[in-house]
Jmol script that loads the backbone (N, CA, C; Angstrom):
load data "model"
ATOM      1  N   MET A   1     116.722  65.008  87.660  1.00  0.00           N
ATOM      2  CA  MET A   1     115.354  65.353  87.337  1.00  0.00           C
ATOM      3  C   MET A   1     114.850  66.381  88.366  1.00  0.00           C
ATOM      4  N   LYS A   2     114.284  67.458  87.897  1.00  0.00           N
ATOM      5  CA  LYS A   2     113.773  68.510  88.756  1.00  0.00           C
ATOM      6  C   LYS A   2     112.354  68.177  89.208  1.00  0.00           C
ATOM      7  N   GLU A   3     112.142  68.225  90.517  1.00  0.00           N
ATOM      8  CA  GLU A   3     110.815  67.952  91.061  1.00  0.00           C
ATOM      9  C   GLU A   3     110.084  69.267  91.323  1.00  0.00           C
ATOM     10  N   THR A   4     108.800  69.243  91.146  1.00  0.00           N
ATOM     11  CA  THR A   4     107.970  70.404  91.430  1.00  0.00           C
ATOM     12  C   THR A   4     107.132  70.107  92.649  1.00  0.00           C
ATOM     13  N   LEU A   5     107.192  70.994  93.616  1.00  0.00           N
ATOM     14  CA  LEU A   5     106.403  70.858  94.829  1.00  0.00           C
ATOM     15  C   LEU A   5     105.426  72.018  94.876  1.00  0.00           C
ATOM     16  N   ARG A   6     104.166  71.721  94.978  1.00  0.00           N
ATOM     17  CA  ARG A   6     103.138  72.749  95.068  1.00  0.00           C
ATOM     18  C   ARG A   6     102.413  72.571  96.384  1.00  0.00           C
ATOM     19  N   VAL A   7     102.250  73.666  97.091  1.00  0.00           N
ATOM     20  CA  VAL A   7     101.579  73.618  98.388  1.00  0.00           C
ATOM     21  C   VAL A   7     100.469  74.654  98.380  1.00  0.00           C
ATOM     22  N   ALA A   8      99.305  74.250  98.763  1.00  0.00           N
ATOM     23  CA  ALA A   8      98.178  75.172  98.877  1.00  0.00           C
ATOM     24  C   ALA A   8      97.304  74.686 100.012  1.00  0.00           C
ATOM     25  N   ALA A   9      96.687  75.607 100.713  1.00  0.00           N
ATOM     26  CA  ALA A   9      95.807  75.228 101.819  1.00  0.00           C
ATOM     27  C   ALA A   9      94.537  76.054 101.757  1.00  0.00           C
ATOM     28  N   LEU A  10      93.432  75.377 101.794  1.00  0.00           N
ATOM     29  CA  LEU A  10      92.134  76.028 101.892  1.00  0.00           C
ATOM     30  C   LEU A  10      91.421  75.381 103.068  1.00  0.00           C
ATOM     31  N   ALA A  11      90.805  76.173 103.862  1.00  0.00           N
ATOM     32  CA  ALA A  11      90.169  75.632 105.061  1.00  0.00           C
ATOM     33  C   ALA A  11      88.675  75.490 104.865  1.00  0.00           C
ATOM     34  N   ASP A  12      88.151  74.350 105.247  1.00  0.00           N
ATOM     35  CA  ASP A  12      86.719  74.105 105.308  1.00  0.00           C
ATOM     36  C   ASP A  12      86.008  74.457 103.998  1.00  0.00           C
ATOM     37  N   THR A  13      86.471  73.889 102.889  1.00  0.00           N
ATOM     38  CA  THR A  13      85.868  74.136 101.593  1.00  0.00           C
ATOM     39  C   THR A  13      84.703  73.172 101.381  1.00  0.00           C
ATOM     40  N   HIS A  14      83.522  73.731 101.127  1.00  0.00           N
ATOM     41  CA  HIS A  14      82.334  72.909 100.892  1.00  0.00           C
ATOM     42  C   HIS A  14      82.038  72.895  99.389  1.00  0.00           C
ATOM     43  N   TYR A  15      81.687  71.728  98.892  1.00  0.00           N
ATOM     44  CA  TYR A  15      81.518  71.550  97.460  1.00  0.00           C
ATOM     45  C   TYR A  15      80.308  70.646  97.237  1.00  0.00           C
ATOM     46  N   SER A  16      79.480  71.002  96.276  1.00  0.00           N
ATOM     47  CA  SER A  16      78.293  70.180  95.987  1.00  0.00           C
ATOM     48  C   SER A  16      78.171  69.981  94.478  1.00  0.00           C
ATOM     49  N   LYS A  17      77.159  69.219  94.052  1.00  0.00           N
ATOM     50  CA  LYS A  17      76.948  68.982  92.617  1.00  0.00           C
ATOM     51  C   LYS A  17      76.714  70.288  91.865  1.00  0.00           C
ATOM     52  N   THR A  18      76.013  71.231  92.483  1.00  0.00           N
ATOM     53  CA  THR A  18      75.689  72.479  91.792  1.00  0.00           C
ATOM     54  C   THR A  18      76.877  73.437  91.724  1.00  0.00           C
ATOM     55  N   SER A  19      77.899  73.211  92.521  1.00  0.00           N
ATOM     56  CA  SER A  19      79.050  74.114  92.495  1.00  0.00           C
ATOM     57  C   SER A  19      80.197  73.571  91.656  1.00  0.00           C
ATOM     58  N   GLN A  20      79.940  72.531  90.887  1.00  0.00           N
ATOM     59  CA  GLN A  20      80.982  71.910  90.077  1.00  0.00           C
ATOM     60  C   GLN A  20      81.655  72.941  89.175  1.00  0.00           C
ATOM     61  N   GLY A  21      82.970  73.020  89.277  1.00  0.00           N
ATOM     62  CA  GLY A  21      83.754  73.930  88.448  1.00  0.00           C
ATOM     63  C   GLY A  21      83.854  75.342  88.992  1.00  0.00           C
ATOM     64  N   SER A  22      83.055  75.702  89.984  1.00  0.00           N
ATOM     65  CA  SER A  22      83.065  77.084  90.472  1.00  0.00           C
ATOM     66  C   SER A  22      84.340  77.434  91.233  1.00  0.00           C
ATOM     67  N   LEU A  23      85.033  76.450  91.764  1.00  0.00           N
ATOM     68  CA  LEU A  23      86.262  76.721  92.509  1.00  0.00           C
ATOM     69  C   LEU A  23      87.511  76.711  91.634  1.00  0.00           C
ATOM     70  N   LEU A  24      87.368  76.326  90.378  1.00  0.00           N
ATOM     71  CA  LEU A  24      88.515  76.263  89.484  1.00  0.00           C
ATOM     72  C   LEU A  24      89.276  77.587  89.398  1.00  0.00           C
ATOM     73  N   PRO A  25      88.606  78.739  89.231  1.00  0.00           N
ATOM     74  CA  PRO A  25      89.356  80.001  89.195  1.00  0.00           C
ATOM     75  C   PRO A  25      90.156  80.242  90.483  1.00  0.00           C
ATOM     76  N   LEU A  26      89.569  79.878  91.614  1.00  0.00           N
ATOM     77  CA  LEU A  26      90.270  80.050  92.884  1.00  0.00           C
ATOM     78  C   LEU A  26      91.515  79.165  92.929  1.00  0.00           C
ATOM     79  N   PHE A  27      91.368  77.902  92.546  1.00  0.00           N
ATOM     80  CA  PHE A  27      92.510  76.996  92.559  1.00  0.00           C
ATOM     81  C   PHE A  27      93.579  77.427  91.565  1.00  0.00           C
ATOM     82  N   MET A  28      93.184  77.981  90.442  1.00  0.00           N
ATOM     83  CA  MET A  28      94.158  78.482  89.465  1.00  0.00           C
ATOM     84  C   MET A  28      94.940  79.658  90.052  1.00  0.00           C
ATOM     85  N   GLN A  29      94.233  80.553  90.741  1.00  0.00           N
ATOM     86  CA  GLN A  29      94.886  81.702  91.365  1.00  0.00           C
ATOM     87  C   GLN A  29      95.860  81.250  92.459  1.00  0.00           C
ATOM     88  N   VAL A  30      95.437  80.280  93.263  1.00  0.00           N
ATOM     89  CA  VAL A  30      96.314  79.746  94.307  1.00  0.00           C
ATOM     90  C   VAL A  30      97.558  79.132  93.676  1.00  0.00           C
ATOM     91  N   SER A  31      97.372  78.384  92.610  1.00  0.00           N
ATOM     92  CA  SER A  31      98.495  77.749  91.926  1.00  0.00           C
ATOM     93  C   SER A  31      99.472  78.789  91.382  1.00  0.00           C
ATOM     94  N   GLU A  32      98.949  79.840  90.758  1.00  0.00           N
ATOM     95  CA  GLU A  32      99.804  80.897  90.213  1.00  0.00           C
ATOM     96  C   GLU A  32     100.551  81.614  91.324  1.00  0.00           C
ATOM     97  N   SER A  33      99.860  81.896  92.429  1.00  0.00           N
ATOM     98  CA  SER A  33     100.510  82.567  93.557  1.00  0.00           C
ATOM     99  C   SER A  33     101.604  81.690  94.142  1.00  0.00           C
ATOM    100  N   ALA A  34     101.333  80.395  94.264  1.00  0.00           N
ATOM    101  CA  ALA A  34     102.343  79.470  94.787  1.00  0.00           C
ATOM    102  C   ALA A  34     103.555  79.441  93.866  1.00  0.00           C
ATOM    103  N   ASP A  35     103.323  79.455  92.550  1.00  0.00           N
ATOM    104  CA  ASP A  35     104.433  79.464  91.599  1.00  0.00           C
ATOM    105  C   ASP A  35     105.300  80.710  91.787  1.00  0.00           C
ATOM    106  N   VAL A  36     104.665  81.856  91.997  1.00  0.00           N
ATOM    107  CA  VAL A  36     105.409  83.103  92.207  1.00  0.00           C
ATOM    108  C   VAL A  36     106.237  83.008  93.488  1.00  0.00           C
ATOM    109  N   LEU A  37     105.621  82.540  94.571  1.00  0.00           N
ATOM    110  CA  LEU A  37     106.334  82.438  95.840  1.00  0.00           C
ATOM    111  C   LEU A  37     107.497  81.453  95.766  1.00  0.00           C
ATOM    112  N   PHE A  38     107.265  80.305  95.147  1.00  0.00           N
ATOM    113  CA  PHE A  38     108.342  79.331  95.017  1.00  0.00           C
ATOM    114  C   PHE A  38     109.448  79.839  94.101  1.00  0.00           C
ATOM    115  N   GLY A  39     109.085  80.610  93.094  1.00  0.00           N
ATOM    116  CA  GLY A  39     110.092  81.219  92.230  1.00  0.00           C
ATOM    117  C   GLY A  39     110.964  82.189  93.000  1.00  0.00           C
ATOM    118  N   ARG A  40     110.345  82.976  93.866  1.00  0.00           N
ATOM    119  CA  ARG A  40     111.116  83.911  94.696  1.00  0.00           C
ATOM    120  C   ARG A  40     112.023  83.164  95.663  1.00  0.00           C
ATOM    121  N   LEU A  41     111.486  82.091  96.251  1.00  0.00           N
ATOM    122  CA  LEU A  41     112.288  81.287  97.174  1.00  0.00           C
ATOM    123  C   LEU A  41     113.490  80.691  96.448  1.00  0.00           C
ATOM    124  N   GLU A  42     113.270  80.165  95.271  1.00  0.00           N
ATOM    125  CA  GLU A  42     114.360  79.560  94.500  1.00  0.00           C
ATOM    126  C   GLU A  42     115.422  80.597  94.162  1.00  0.00           C
ATOM    127  N   LYS A  43     114.993  81.797  93.795  1.00  0.00           N
ATOM    128  CA  LYS A  43     115.947  82.872  93.489  1.00  0.00           C
ATOM    129  C   LYS A  43     116.747  83.229  94.735  1.00  0.00           C
ATOM    130  N   GLU A  44     116.073  83.319  95.869  1.00  0.00           N
ATOM    131  CA  GLU A  44     116.754  83.668  97.113  1.00  0.00           C
ATOM    132  C   GLU A  44     117.753  82.586  97.526  1.00  0.00           C
ATOM    133  N   ARG A  45     117.384  81.334  97.298  1.00  0.00           N
ATOM    134  CA  ARG A  45     118.284  80.219  97.648  1.00  0.00           C
ATOM    135  C   ARG A  45     119.591  80.283  96.871  1.00  0.00           C
ATOM    136  N   HIS A  46     119.557  80.816  95.659  1.00  0.00           N
ATOM    137  CA  HIS A  46     120.749  80.852  94.813  1.00  0.00           C
ATOM    138  C   HIS A  46     121.422  82.224  94.800  1.00  0.00           C
ATOM    139  N   THR A  47     120.955  83.129  95.653  1.00  0.00           N
ATOM    140  CA  THR A  47     121.562  84.446  95.762  1.00  0.00           C
ATOM    141  C   THR A  47     122.617  84.403  96.859  1.00  0.00           C
ATOM    142  N   PRO A  48     123.836  84.851  96.555  1.00  0.00           N
ATOM    143  CA  PRO A  48     124.864  84.820  97.600  1.00  0.00           C
ATOM    144  C   PRO A  48     124.467  85.723  98.777  1.00  0.00           C
ATOM    145  N   PRO A  49     124.886  85.365  99.977  1.00  0.00           N
ATOM    146  CA  PRO A  49     124.530  86.177 101.137  1.00  0.00           C
ATOM    147  C   PRO A  49     125.142  87.572 101.057  1.00  0.00           C
ATOM    148  N   ALA A  50     124.468  88.516 101.643  1.00  0.00           N
ATOM    149  CA  ALA A  50     124.964  89.888 101.664  1.00  0.00           C
ATOM    150  C   ALA A  50     126.200  89.959 102.555  1.00  0.00           C
ATOM    151  N   HIS A  51     127.052  90.902 102.274  1.00  0.00           N
ATOM    152  CA  HIS A  51     128.258  91.067 103.081  1.00  0.00           C
ATOM    153  C   HIS A  51     127.948  91.766 104.406  1.00  0.00           C
ATOM    154  N   THR A  52     126.804  92.420 104.457  1.00  0.00           N
ATOM    155  CA  THR A  52     126.400  93.122 105.668  1.00  0.00           C
ATOM    156  C   THR A  52     125.706  92.159 106.607  1.00  0.00           C
ATOM    157  N   ARG A  53     126.111  92.178 107.846  1.00  0.00           N
ATOM    158  CA  ARG A  53     125.448  91.360 108.866  1.00  0.00           C
ATOM    159  C   ARG A  53     124.221  92.139 109.332  1.00  0.00           C
ATOM    160  N   LEU A  54     123.052  91.609 109.054  1.00  0.00           N
ATOM    161  CA  LEU A  54     121.802  92.303 109.320  1.00  0.00           C
ATOM    162  C   LEU A  54     120.995  91.550 110.366  1.00  0.00           C
ATOM    163  N   CYS A  55     120.545  92.270 111.389  1.00  0.00           N
ATOM    164  CA  CYS A  55     119.709  91.677 112.432  1.00  0.00           C
ATOM    165  C   CYS A  55     118.261  92.086 112.196  1.00  0.00           C
ATOM    166  N   GLN A  56     117.439  91.125 111.814  1.00  0.00           N
ATOM    167  CA  GLN A  56     116.026  91.410 111.620  1.00  0.00           C
ATOM    168  C   GLN A  56     115.213  91.124 112.881  1.00  0.00           C
ATOM    169  N   GLY A  57     115.881  90.614 113.907  1.00  0.00           N
ATOM    170  CA  GLY A  57     115.199  90.344 115.166  1.00  0.00           C
ATOM    171  C   GLY A  57     114.635  91.596 115.805  1.00  0.00           C
ATOM    172  N   THR A  58     115.257  92.736 115.515  1.00  0.00           N
ATOM    173  CA  THR A  58     114.760  93.998 116.075  1.00  0.00           C
ATOM    174  C   THR A  58     113.370  94.334 115.553  1.00  0.00           C
ATOM    175  N   LEU A  59     112.962  93.697 114.464  1.00  0.00           N
ATOM    176  CA  LEU A  59     111.610  93.904 113.952  1.00  0.00           C
ATOM    177  C   LEU A  59     110.588  93.171 114.813  1.00  0.00           C
ATOM    178  N   LEU A  60     111.047  92.189 115.594  1.00  0.00           N
ATOM    179  CA  LEU A  60     110.164  91.387 116.432  1.00  0.00           C
ATOM    180  C   LEU A  60     110.151  91.846 117.886  1.00  0.00           C
ATOM    181  N   SER A  61     111.297  92.222 118.396  1.00  0.00           N
ATOM    182  CA  SER A  61     111.420  92.572 119.800  1.00  0.00           C
ATOM    183  C   SER A  61     112.290  93.807 119.953  1.00  0.00           C
ATOM    184  N   ARG A  62     111.831  94.755 120.724  1.00  0.00           N
ATOM    185  CA  ARG A  62     112.628  95.969 120.875  1.00  0.00           C
ATOM    186  C   ARG A  62     113.784  95.781 121.836  1.00  0.00           C
ATOM    187  N   ALA A  63     113.760  94.744 122.675  1.00  0.00           N
ATOM    188  CA  ALA A  63     114.817  94.554 123.669  1.00  0.00           C
ATOM    189  C   ALA A  63     115.716  93.355 123.385  1.00  0.00           C
ATOM    190  N   GLN A  64     115.154  92.251 122.982  1.00  0.00           N
ATOM    191  CA  GLN A  64     115.873  90.985 122.922  1.00  0.00           C
ATOM    192  C   GLN A  64     117.093  91.007 121.999  1.00  0.00           C
ATOM    193  N   TYR A  65     117.053  91.771 120.921  1.00  0.00           N
ATOM    194  CA  TYR A  65     118.123  91.727 119.925  1.00  0.00           C
ATOM    195  C   TYR A  65     119.070  92.934 119.986  1.00  0.00           C
ATOM    196  N   LEU A  66     118.967  93.722 121.049  1.00  0.00           N
ATOM    197  CA  LEU A  66     119.849  94.892 121.149  1.00  0.00           C
ATOM    198  C   LEU A  66     121.315  94.496 121.215  1.00  0.00           C
ATOM    199  N   VAL A  67     121.622  93.380 121.854  1.00  0.00           N
ATOM    200  CA  VAL A  67     123.015  92.933 121.926  1.00  0.00           C
ATOM    201  C   VAL A  67     123.576  92.707 120.521  1.00  0.00           C
ATOM    202  N   ASP A  68     122.749  92.251 119.610  1.00  0.00           N
ATOM    203  CA  ASP A  68     123.206  91.999 118.234  1.00  0.00           C
ATOM    204  C   ASP A  68     123.664  93.285 117.558  1.00  0.00           C
ATOM    205  N   VAL A  69     122.889  94.354 117.737  1.00  0.00           N
ATOM    206  CA  VAL A  69     123.218  95.606 117.042  1.00  0.00           C
ATOM    207  C   VAL A  69     124.161  96.496 117.848  1.00  0.00           C
ATOM    208  N   GLU A  70     124.115  96.397 119.173  1.00  0.00           N
ATOM    209  CA  GLU A  70     124.951  97.274 119.995  1.00  0.00           C
ATOM    210  C   GLU A  70     126.330  96.695 120.289  1.00  0.00           C
ATOM    211  N   GLU A  71     126.441  95.368 120.345  1.00  0.00           N
ATOM    212  CA  GLU A  71     127.725  94.769 120.719  1.00  0.00           C
ATOM    213  C   GLU A  71     128.328  93.874 119.648  1.00  0.00           C
ATOM    214  N   TRP A  72     127.505  93.216 118.852  1.00  0.00           N
ATOM    215  CA  TRP A  72     128.023  92.230 117.914  1.00  0.00           C
ATOM    216  C   TRP A  72     128.192  92.760 116.499  1.00  0.00           C
ATOM    217  N   GLY A  73     127.874  94.022 116.267  1.00  0.00           N
ATOM    218  CA  GLY A  73     128.143  94.635 114.971  1.00  0.00           C
ATOM    219  C   GLY A  73     127.132  94.398 113.866  1.00  0.00           C
ATOM    220  N   TYR A  74     125.961  93.871 114.204  1.00  0.00           N
ATOM    221  CA  TYR A  74     124.923  93.667 113.189  1.00  0.00           C
ATOM    222  C   TYR A  74     124.239  95.002 112.884  1.00  0.00           C
ATOM    223  N   LYS A  75     123.804  95.164 111.641  1.00  0.00           N
ATOM    224  CA  LYS A  75     123.019  96.339 111.246  1.00  0.00           C
ATOM    225  C   LYS A  75     121.580  96.125 111.678  1.00  0.00           C
ATOM    226  N   ASP A  76     120.926  97.199 112.052  1.00  0.00           N
ATOM    227  CA  ASP A  76     119.546  97.150 112.539  1.00  0.00           C
ATOM    228  C   ASP A  76     118.584  97.254 111.358  1.00  0.00           C
ATOM    229  N   ALA A  77     117.746  96.252 111.165  1.00  0.00           N
ATOM    230  CA  ALA A  77     116.819  96.224 110.025  1.00  0.00           C
ATOM    231  C   ALA A  77     115.743  97.294 110.115  1.00  0.00           C
ATOM    232  N   ARG A  78     115.604  97.929 111.276  1.00  0.00           N
ATOM    233  CA  ARG A  78     114.604  99.000 111.407  1.00  0.00           C
ATOM    234  C   ARG A  78     115.065 100.287 110.754  1.00  0.00           C
ATOM    235  N   LEU A  79     116.371 100.422 110.546  1.00  0.00           N
ATOM    236  CA  LEU A  79     116.934 101.665 110.010  1.00  0.00           C
ATOM    237  C   LEU A  79     116.642 101.844 108.528  1.00  0.00           C
ATOM    238  N   MET A  80     116.378 103.088 108.144  1.00  0.00           N
ATOM    239  CA  MET A  80     116.245 103.422 106.732  1.00  0.00           C
ATOM    240  C   MET A  80     117.577 103.152 106.049  1.00  0.00           C
ATOM    241  N   PRO A  81     117.638 102.746 104.817  1.00  0.00           N
ATOM    242  CA  PRO A  81     116.557 102.633 103.852  1.00  0.00           C
ATOM    243  C   PRO A  81     115.859 101.277 103.887  1.00  0.00           C
ATOM    244  N   ARG A  82     116.445 100.274 104.565  1.00  0.00           N
ATOM    245  CA  ARG A  82     115.801  98.957 104.619  1.00  0.00           C
ATOM    246  C   ARG A  82     114.514  99.037 105.426  1.00  0.00           C
ATOM    247  N   GLY A  83     114.591  99.641 106.594  1.00  0.00           N
ATOM    248  CA  GLY A  83     113.420  99.803 107.451  1.00  0.00           C
ATOM    249  C   GLY A  83     112.812 101.181 107.257  1.00  0.00           C
ATOM    250  N   ASN A  84     112.004 101.585 108.218  1.00  0.00           N
ATOM    251  CA  ASN A  84     111.355 102.898 108.067  1.00  0.00           C
ATOM    252  C   ASN A  84     111.580 103.790 109.279  1.00  0.00           C
ATOM    253  N   MET A  85     112.607 103.503 110.074  1.00  0.00           N
ATOM    254  CA  MET A  85     112.877 104.310 111.263  1.00  0.00           C
ATOM    255  C   MET A  85     114.208 105.044 111.125  1.00  0.00           C
ATOM    256  N   THR A  86     114.256 106.209 111.741  1.00  0.00           N
ATOM    257  CA  THR A  86     115.502 106.969 111.808  1.00  0.00           C
ATOM    258  C   THR A  86     116.250 106.559 113.075  1.00  0.00           C
ATOM    259  N   PRO A  87     117.541 106.888 113.179  1.00  0.00           N
ATOM    260  CA  PRO A  87     118.266 106.583 114.424  1.00  0.00           C
ATOM    261  C   PRO A  87     117.609 107.229 115.650  1.00  0.00           C
ATOM    262  N   GLU A  88     117.072 108.427 115.469  1.00  0.00           N
ATOM    263  CA  GLU A  88     116.410 109.110 116.580  1.00  0.00           C
ATOM    264  C   GLU A  88     115.159 108.355 117.035  1.00  0.00           C
ATOM    265  N   GLU A  89     114.388 107.854 116.079  1.00  0.00           N
ATOM    266  CA  GLU A  89     113.183 107.089 116.417  1.00  0.00           C
ATOM    267  C   GLU A  89     113.540 105.783 117.127  1.00  0.00           C
ATOM    268  N   ILE A  90     114.612 105.152 116.697  1.00  0.00           N
ATOM    269  CA  ILE A  90     115.054 103.921 117.353  1.00  0.00           C
ATOM    270  C   ILE A  90     115.502 104.215 118.783  1.00  0.00           C
ATOM    271  N   GLU A  91     116.173 105.331 118.966  1.00  0.00           N
ATOM    272  CA  GLU A  91     116.607 105.724 120.311  1.00  0.00           C
ATOM    273  C   GLU A  91     115.407 105.931 121.238  1.00  0.00           C
ATOM    274  N   ILE A  92     114.375 106.590 120.760  1.00  0.00           N
ATOM    275  CA  ILE A  92     113.152 106.807 121.551  1.00  0.00           C
ATOM    276  C   ILE A  92     112.471 105.472 121.839  1.00  0.00           C
ATOM    277  N   TRP A  93     112.379 104.622 120.835  1.00  0.00           N
ATOM    278  CA  TRP A  93     111.742 103.306 120.956  1.00  0.00           C
ATOM    279  C   TRP A  93     112.486 102.448 121.983  1.00  0.00           C
ATOM    280  N   THR A  94     113.819 102.496 121.944  1.00  0.00           N
ATOM    281  CA  THR A  94     114.633 101.709 122.870  1.00  0.00           C
ATOM    282  C   THR A  94     114.548 102.270 124.284  1.00  0.00           C
ATOM    283  N   ALA A  95     114.529 103.594 124.426  1.00  0.00           N
ATOM    284  CA  ALA A  95     114.417 104.206 125.757  1.00  0.00           C
ATOM    285  C   ALA A  95     113.109 103.846 126.444  1.00  0.00           C
ATOM    286  N   ALA A  96     112.085 103.529 125.666  1.00  0.00           N
ATOM    287  CA  ALA A  96     110.776 103.197 126.230  1.00  0.00           C
ATOM    288  C   ALA A  96     110.726 101.771 126.801  1.00  0.00           C
ATOM    289  N   ILE A  97     111.776 100.994 126.598  1.00  0.00           N
ATOM    290  CA  ILE A  97     111.804  99.618 127.118  1.00  0.00           C
ATOM    291  C   ILE A  97     111.571  99.603 128.616  1.00  0.00           C
ATOM    292  N   ASP A  98     112.333 100.407 129.353  1.00  0.00           N
ATOM    293  CA  ASP A  98     112.210 100.420 130.821  1.00  0.00           C
ATOM    294  C   ASP A  98     110.841 100.911 131.264  1.00  0.00           C
ATOM    295  N   GLU A  99     110.301 101.884 130.558  1.00  0.00           N
ATOM    296  CA  GLU A  99     108.979 102.403 130.904  1.00  0.00           C
ATOM    297  C   GLU A  99     107.882 101.353 130.736  1.00  0.00           C
ATOM    298  N   LYS A 100     108.035 100.485 129.730  1.00  0.00           N
ATOM    299  CA  LYS A 100     107.032  99.466 129.439  1.00  0.00           C
ATOM    300  C   LYS A 100     107.294  98.164 130.201  1.00  0.00           C
ATOM    301  N   GLY A 101     108.412  98.121 130.928  1.00  0.00           N
ATOM    302  CA  GLY A 101     108.742  96.914 131.662  1.00  0.00           C
ATOM    303  C   GLY A 101     109.184  95.770 130.781  1.00  0.00           C
ATOM    304  N   GLU A 102     109.791  96.098 129.637  1.00  0.00           N
ATOM    305  CA  GLU A 102     110.205  95.060 128.683  1.00  0.00           C
ATOM    306  C   GLU A 102     111.677  94.711 128.833  1.00  0.00           C
ATOM    307  N   GLY A 103     112.408  95.419 129.657  1.00  0.00           N
ATOM    308  CA  GLY A 103     113.841  95.200 129.733  1.00  0.00           C
ATOM    309  C   GLY A 103     114.190  94.221 130.734  1.00  0.00           C
TER     310      GLY A 103
END
end "model"
wireframe off; spacefill off
backbone 0.3
color backbone group
């Protein structure tokens, strides 16, 4: 049997007798959005992994994940076409580590 899990969070929602039914459109939109997100997650769960070893850590830290791309053979997620940086831009970004005291 397939179970359906729906998750939605609204913070500090105030509701009174006069607002009865006014939040229904919002809850419907949240439900539809959750269905889309869970559908994408389910598709991703059943998609075989890519053959390319990709390091997305470089999107978070310019220094911490350099070993992954420089020594361990992972592809850099910042590079086009997946990312939006050229090799030259990555070189400039990486050279700035020492200047910013991040290395």
